C-alpha positions as a LaTeX table, in Angstrom:
\begin{tabular}{lrrr}
\hline
Residue & $x$ (\AA) & $y$ (\AA) & $z$ (\AA) \\
\hline
Unk1 & 24.68 & 12.31 & $-8.13$ \\
Unk2 & 21.05 & 12.32 & $-7.14$ \\
Unk3 & 18.87 & 9.29 & $-7.71$ \\
Unk4 & 16.09 & 9.62 & $-10.23$ \\
Unk5 & 13.80 & 7.18 & $-8.44$ \\
Unk6 & 13.72 & 6.10 & $-4.80$ \\
Unk7 & 12.51 & 2.50 & $-5.05$ \\
Unk8 & 12.72 & 1.75 & $-1.33$ \\
Unk9 & 10.76 & 4.75 & $-0.17$ \\
Unk10 & 8.12 & 4.08 & $-2.83$ \\
Unk11 & 7.87 & 0.49 & $-1.64$ \\
Unk12 & 7.53 & 1.55 & 2.01 \\
Unk13 & 4.79 & 4.09 & 1.32 \\
Unk14 & 2.85 & 1.76 & $-0.97$ \\
Unk15 & 3.07 & $-1.13$ & 1.51 \\
Unk16 & 1.39 & 0.90 & 4.23 \\
Unk17 & $-1.13$ & 2.33 & 1.79 \\
Unk18 & $-2.14$ & $-1.20$ & 0.78 \\
Unk19 & $-2.76$ & $-2.13$ & 4.43 \\
Unk20 & $-4.88$ & 0.99 & 4.87 \\
Unk21 & $-6.87$ & 0.34 & 1.68 \\
Unk22 & $-7.55$ & $-3.28$ & 2.65 \\
Unk23 & $-8.84$ & $-2.34$ & 6.10 \\
Unk24 & $-10.90$ & 0.62 & 4.89 \\
Unk25 & $-12.46$ & $-1.44$ & 2.09 \\
Unk26 & $-13.50$ & $-4.13$ & 4.55 \\
Unk27 & $-14.90$ & $-1.69$ & 7.12 \\
Unk28 & $-16.58$ & 0.67 & 4.62 \\
Unk29 & $-18.58$ & $-1.30$ & 2.05 \\
Unk30 & $-19.34$ & 1.81 & $-0.07$ \\
Unk31 & $-15.59$ & 2.29 & $-0.63$ \\
Unk32 & $-15.21$ & $-1.34$ & $-1.67$ \\
Unk33 & $-18.17$ & $-0.95$ & $-4.03$ \\
Unk34 & $-16.64$ & 2.22 & $-5.48$ \\
Unk35 & $-13.39$ & 0.40 & $-6.21$ \\
Unk36 & $-15.31$ & $-2.45$ & $-7.80$ \\
Unk37 & $-17.38$ & $-0.08$ & $-9.93$ \\
Unk38 & $-14.40$ & 1.94 & $-11.15$ \\
Unk39 & $-11.96$ & $-0.91$ & $-11.78$ \\
Unk40 & $-14.07$ & $-4.03$ & $-12.25$ \\
Unk41 & $-12.82$ & $-5.62$ & $-9.02$ \\
Unk42 & $-11.82$ & $-4.08$ & $-5.70$ \\
Unk43 & $-8.37$ & $-5.72$ & $-5.72$ \\
Unk44 & $-7.60$ & $-4.30$ & $-9.16$ \\
Unk45 & $-8.56$ & $-0.88$ & $-7.84$ \\
Unk46 & $-6.26$ & $-1.27$ & $-4.86$ \\
Unk47 & $-3.44$ & $-2.45$ & $-7.13$ \\
Unk48 & $-3.81$ & 0.54 & $-9.45$ \\
Unk49 & $-3.88$ & 3.03 & $-6.57$ \\
Unk50 & $-0.90$ & 1.41 & $-4.84$ \\
Unk51 & 1.10 & 1.31 & $-8.10$ \\
Unk52 & 0.42 & 5.00 & $-8.77$ \\
Unk53 & 1.45 & 5.94 & $-5.23$ \\
Unk54 & 4.59 & 3.78 & $-5.52$ \\
Unk55 & 5.67 & 5.63 & $-8.66$ \\
Unk56 & 4.71 & 9.06 & $-7.30$ \\
Unk57 & 6.50 & 8.55 & $-3.98$ \\
Unk58 & 9.55 & 7.14 & $-5.73$ \\
Unk59 & 9.88 & 10.13 & $-8.02$ \\
Unk60 & 8.91 & 12.83 & $-5.51$ \\
Unk61 & 11.45 & 11.83 & $-2.87$ \\
Unk62 & 14.77 & 11.57 & $-4.69$ \\
Unk63 & 17.22 & 11.12 & $-1.83$ \\
Unk64 & 20.66 & 9.60 & $-2.05$ \\
Unk65 & 20.06 & 7.69 & 1.16 \\
Unk66 & 18.84 & 4.15 & 0.71 \\
Unk67 & 15.80 & 3.08 & 2.70 \\
Unk68 & 16.24 & $-0.68$ & 2.34 \\
Unk69 & 15.44 & $-1.49$ & 5.96 \\
Unk70 & 12.45 & 0.84 & 5.98 \\
Unk71 & 11.05 & $-0.85$ & 2.86 \\
Unk72 & 11.61 & $-4.31$ & 4.30 \\
Unk73 & 10.04 & $-3.51$ & 7.67 \\
Unk74 & 7.15 & $-1.73$ & 5.98 \\
Unk75 & 6.39 & $-4.69$ & 3.72 \\
Unk76 & 6.53 & $-7.18$ & 6.60 \\
Unk77 & 4.62 & $-4.84$ & 8.92 \\
Unk78 & 1.93 & $-4.24$ & 6.32 \\
Unk79 & 1.44 & $-7.97$ & 5.81 \\
Unk80 & 1.27 & $-8.49$ & 9.58 \\
Unk81 & $-1.33$ & $-5.74$ & 9.98 \\
Unk82 & $-3.49$ & $-7.19$ & 7.18 \\
Unk83 & $-3.17$ & $-10.70$ & 8.62 \\
Unk84 & $-4.02$ & $-9.57$ & 12.15 \\
Unk85 & $-6.97$ & $-7.56$ & 10.87 \\
Unk86 & $-8.47$ & $-10.61$ & 9.19 \\
Unk87 & $-7.77$ & $-12.81$ & 12.23 \\
Unk88 & $-9.50$ & $-10.31$ & 14.51 \\
Unk89 & $-12.43$ & $-9.94$ & 12.08 \\
Unk90 & $-12.76$ & $-13.74$ & 11.83 \\
Unk91 & $-12.67$ & $-14.29$ & 15.58 \\
Unk92 & $-14.93$ & $-11.36$ & 16.48 \\
\hline
\end{tabular}
């Protein structure tokens, strides 16, 4: 029986997308302003985009195989990338 929703793959894709959105918003002020204009606050905009991608990726890739480790490593890796980005930006 095929899964109807691949939670782990959706989580992995959305974790990396969040890291990309955070970095792009910090390096490209017009993008951050666009998110703020459309959603009221740039973090709300990022949350809406990430949630939509999570659902889309989860429904589009309906595999039987579980991607638990991929989701876990993606979440931790995404947090590490965001943290390192802010450390580098603070020290530079």
